[in-house]
N, C-alpha and C positions, 0 to 999 in steps of 0.2 A: 726933554720938552713935550713933545708931540705925544710919548707915550703915556705921557701923565694925563695929557687934556684929554685922551682918547678915553681915560679910564671914564671920566665924566660923562660917558655917553649911554654905559650900560647902567651906570648908579643912578642917573636922573629917571629909569626905568622903576628902579625900587621907591626915588621918593616918591612919584607918581601914583605907584600903586599904593604906598602908605596914606597917601593921601585920597584914593577912591574909597579905600577901606573903611573909611566913616560912614560908607552907605552900607555894612554889613549890617545884617538881624537875622534873627535864627531861622533855623530849618532845619529839616532834617531831626539826626540825633539831638540836638543843641534844644530842641524842644523838651526832651527828657533832662539833662542835665542841668538846665538851669534851677527849674524849680526842686530837684534834688537837693543841691547844693543852700540852694536860699532856705528850705523849709526842715533838713536834716542836719546840713553842716557837709566839711569840706571830708571828713574820711565816709560821709556815706557813700558818696557817691565811688570812691576807692573801694568799698567793699564791695561797691556796688559791680563794680569790674571785674572783681576777682569772684565774688562768691555767687554772681548771676548771669554775667554776660560775655565774658570771654575769659576771664583770668589774667588779663595784660595791664598788672600793678601797675608798673611806670607809665604805662596809658592813661590809668587813672588819673595818678597824680598831675601830671600835665594838663588834661582836662580839667578837672576839680581847679588847676590854679589859673586858668583864663576863666572858668564860670565862676568864679567866687567873685568877679568883678559885675558880674551881670550882663547885657548888652555891650554895653562898653569893653569888657575884658575881649570880647568876640572882636572887636573894630581894633583895640589894640596889637591882635596878636599876631597880624599881619606884616604891619611894621616891626614889631620885637623880631618875630621870628626870622623875618630878613635879616636884621643887625646882624644877630646870634650865626645865624649860617654864611654871613658874607664872612664876619670875623673868624669861622671857623675854618674857613677855605683859602681864606688869606694868610692863614698862619701855615695851612696846611702845604699851599704850594711855596711859601715863603721857605716853609723846611725839606721841601724839594729840591728846591734852587740850591741851598745851604749844602743839604747831603751830597747832591752832583757836582758842587763844585765849580757851576758854569755862574755865568756873569750873563745877565739881560737888564735891558736900561729901566732907570728906574719908572716905577706905577707898571713895568707889564705883571708883575705877581697878581696886584689888585684887579687888573684890569682882565687878567684869564680867570681870577676866581670868579669876580663880577659878573662876564660874560657866561663862565659855563651855570652860575647860578640861575642867571635870567633865561637860558635856553631851556633849564630843567623845569624852572615854576609857569613862563609864559609863552613858551614853545608848544604846552602842551594842546590834547584836543578838546580839554576843558578846565582854561585854568581857573574858574571859579573855585573847583574843586580840590584842584592842586596846591595853590595860594594862600584863596580867602576863606573857605573851608577850614577851620580849627583842626575840627576832627579828623579830617583825612590829612592835614600837614602833618598833625603828630602822630598818625600811624604809617603814613609811605611818604612824604617828604622831607620831613627830618630826619627820620633814623637814617636814610644813606648817607647823608652830610656828617652826623655823627660818627658812621660805621669808618670813614674816609678819616676823620680828624683824630680818631684815635690810634693813630697809626703816627702822629706826630711826636708825641714821647719819644716812640721808638728810633724816628730819624733822628732826632736830636743828640739822642745818649751818648756820649761818651765817655765817660766814666762809669764804676761800678753801681756807683749809687745814683745815678742817672736809669742803668738800667733795669736794676731792682723797681725802680719806680716805674717804669715803662712798663714792665711785665706785669705788676700788681695793676696800673691801672688801666691794661689789659683786660684782666681778670672781670673788675668791677664795672667797666664799661659794655665787656660782654654779658655779662650778669642781666646789666641791666636793658640791652638791647634782645636778650631772651625774652622777658617780659613786657618788653615795648612792640616788636612788631615781629613775625612768624616770617615773612616775606625776606625782610632785611637778614635776618637772622641765617636766613637758607643762603642767599648771595654771599654774605661773610662767611660762612662756614666753607661753603665751596669754595671761594680764593684761598683761605686757611690750608687746606686741606691742600689743593694744588703748591700753596707755595712751600709747604712741607717737603711734597713730592721732590718738586724742583729745585729746592734749596741749593744743593750740592752744584749745581749747574750756576742759579744765579748769584751766590755771594760767597767773599772771599771766605778761606776757613776759619781766618781771626774773629769772624762775626758767624760764623755758621749755628755756632751750641747756642747763642744769645736770640737769634733769629729764630730756631726750634723751640726756644724756653717760650718766647713772645707767641708765639704762633699758638702753642700747647696751653698758654695762661688764657690766652683770647678764646680762644674754642670752648676750653673747659668754662670758662663762665658764660658763655652763650648756651653752652649745655645743660648747665644748672637751672639760669636763668628760663630756657624753655621747657625744663623738666616743673619748675614751679608753675607756669602758665599751664603744663600738660596735664597736672593733675588736680588743679585749681575747679572747685564745684562749678565756676562758670565756664569754663571749657568743658568740663563733661556735659552741660547742658546743653551748648552749642554745638557739640558734637552729633549728642543724640537728637536734638531738634532738627539737625541739619543732613541726619545720616550720613556722615561724615565716613562712616567704616566702607559706604558705597565708593569712596573714591579711584580704589585701586583694581575695580571692577574691570574690564575690558572696554565696556562699552563708554564708561565714566575718562578713561585715560584715552581711548578715541577721541571724543570730544573736545576733552581738555588741549590737545595736539591739533584738533583744527582751530580751535580760539588760538591757540596760541600762536598758528601760522598767518592768521588774520590780524595778530599783534603787531608780529614782525614785519608784514606787510606796510601796516600803519606807518610805523619807523620809517623804512624804506623810502617811503612816496611822501614822508615830511623834510622838503627843501629845506627849513630854517636851521634843522642840523649841521648844515653846512657849516652853519657858522663855528662849531666845534671844531670843524678840520680847519678853518682859518685861524681860528685861535693857535690850534697847535702850530701849525704851519708858520707863523710868524713867532710863537716864543724858537721854531728850529732856524729861521731865517735869522735872528737877532742874537740867540745862545752864543757865549763866545769861552773860552778857558782862561785861567786864570791868567796865561801869559800873553792873553789875546787872539791866540790859534782857534782856528774852527774845530770843536768838538767831531770828533768819529765815534757815532755808537757800535758797540761790537755787537756780536749775534745773542746777546742777552734779551737786548731791545724786541727784535723780531719772536723771539720766543715768549717774552712776555704777553705782546699784543696777541701771538696764536693762540696760545692758552687761555687768554684772557676773552677771547672768542668763544673757546670752548665751556669758560666757566658761565659766560653772558647766557648761551644756546641752554645747558644745561640748566642753573639755577632758574632762568626765567620759565623753563617748562615744569618747573617743579612746584613754584608758585605758582602758577595756572592749575594744576593737578589740586593743590591742597585748598585755594579760593573756589574750585569750581563745584562743590557740594553746595556752598552758599549762595553762588552768586549765577550759577547754572551759565546759560549760554549768553548771559549778558557780560561774561568776564572776557569775551573778546571786545568790549566796550566800555567797561569800568574802566579811567583809564588812570585812576588813582591806583588801583590795584597795580599797574606795571612800573610806576616808580620807584619803587625798591631796585629793579635792574636796570631801568630806563638810565640812572646815573653813572651806572658801569660802563653802558653803549656811549655815556656823551665823552666818558672819559677815555673809552677805547680810541674814540675819535679823533681826541686830541692830541694821542700819542702817535695816532697816524699820521695826524698833519703834521707833528712834529716832527717825524721820519722825514716825510716829505720837504718840509723846509729845511731842513741839516740836509739832506742829497740835493735839494736845488741849490744852497748856501757852497758847498764843494765843489760844485760843478760850474757855476757861474760864477763865484767868487765874488768879485768889486759889481759884478752888474746886477745884485739882486734889490736894489732899491725901487724900482718900479714891481716886484714883486710884491716885498714886505708892504708900498703903501696900496698893491690890488687886495690883500688877505686882511689890511683894516679897513678897507673902503668894505669890503663882505663883511666885515663886522658891523658896522656901520648902518649897512643895508638892513641886514636882519635884523636891527633894533628898532631901525622906524618902523619894519613890518609889525614888529613886535609892538609896540608904542599905538600903533596904528589900532590893533586888536584891542589891545589894552583899554583905549578910548571909547572904543563900543560898549565892551563889556561894561565900563565905569557908568556910562549913559543908561545902560538895562538896569544895573546895581541901584542907582539914581531912582528910577522910575519905581521899581520894586522897593527902595527905602521910604519913599514919600508915601507911597501908595500903604504899607507896613504900619507907617507911624499914624496914617491917619485910621486905619483901622483899631488900632492898639489902645488910642483915649477912647474909641466909642466902647471898646468892648472894656476897657477899663473901668469910663462910667457907669457903664447898664452894671458890670459886675457890683461897684459901688452902690448902685440903686438897692438891690439886690436880687436882681435877675440871675438864675442859675441854670438857664440853659440859652447859651449863646450862639448866633450865627456866625460863622466864619468862611471868608473867602479865600479861597487856596492862593498863595502867591507865589508862584512856580519861577525860579532862575537857575540856568544850567543844569537841568534835568535834576536839580535837588530834590529831593523828596517832602511832600506836603501832606496834610492830614486828605484825605478822599477822592488821593492820587490815583492813577491807572482804572481810572474808569468807575473810583469809587472804591476800587477792591484795596485800596492801602487806606486801611483807615486806624492803623495803630499810634500815629504820633496824636491825633484825636485828645486820647484821653489824656495824653502830655500836654497838652494846650489848655486843656482843662483844668488840670492841676496849676499849670502857671497862673492863670487868669483868677482862681480860687472859686470854680464852678464844678457844678455836677456832669455836664456837659455842653460839647460844641455839636450843632450842626453844619451841614453844607449849604450855605448862601448862595454858590453859584450854582447849586440844582433847585433850590425854593424849599428846602425839606428842612 
């Protein structure tokens, strides 16, 4: 009963965040997406992604899906994506429990999924870009969750038909992933290669062939999707514009390493991630075998954690290298770019906590109730801190939303009256890009804002121009 009630603690965060999302208003790339879909249709934006921007076809489909509903689509996105990601993680944790054969109290799988997702979305250095900005969420928040959920059919497969479905679905989702997020594809490929190399040490001989076939299928799908992306006109344009060929120069590699070290230090100093260890510890303390005995993980558990850390360090650096040509030194502070491997870090912390909890329950047996209560209270404490920061962000979003609505009404009325040049005041939130940002140097969204209001030009009202 207690674990079921505990589930409502992280779930309340998502309910509050979905309500706050009503104050989301266009900024950054959304200024360009909305008029494109409105004026030219759904497929026009997908084609723009493939032919001009970056080649991410699947990304374009998702962006066009919410952009088709205008501003309300951006507001609904946060709540809908939270439900989808939570459902996927809940199903994944339940599949892991079933595969392990361990039993935990009712509510623990959902609580674990909700806590992990809450830490992923709200313990970020920029929650707005991680959770509320749809374009960023589509590229860097949703893909890691989808990648984890792709293993569900493999975890549950017990028949020949089930294994065939798992292998086929891995290829399909892998192909989608290759055209959705380059960074998540890097992390997934790294894990797949490591799994194939360690398969004989991790899996019984009876499942070895299936595991290897599944990994090959998933990796093949990712490679196929990445090939589609890499050969697209949009990807070629992006590489040429950002001089991507220079990413492997010694100077760029060294700069990427410095940025990556800064990112790792940011991770290490975020105490809220202790919540992931607390979740794992709680699972380790409560898990039992079917006969009621205490599970005893073998050496494979530490092997998975050790190589998981290596996969994190390697794939995270590769992700930093491939994004450095576009973002330069800001790669160390653009938190949305970290999410693709931050999710793996959170899972590793949960795993480490699980081993800790199991060690404690095997050592102290009947005296672990205070430990379980302490772990649960730590989760609650982290959630309270996240709720407080979410409330502050909600206040900022409300202030911007009201100011945006006032300016929107004024600009629409003037445009309807025949005015062709409109003054626009940048309304910045959480370091989002706005027209005339960076001391007037970042003017590219201005043309999209003008198109959005059906005028020829907008000027910077904050500068009196």
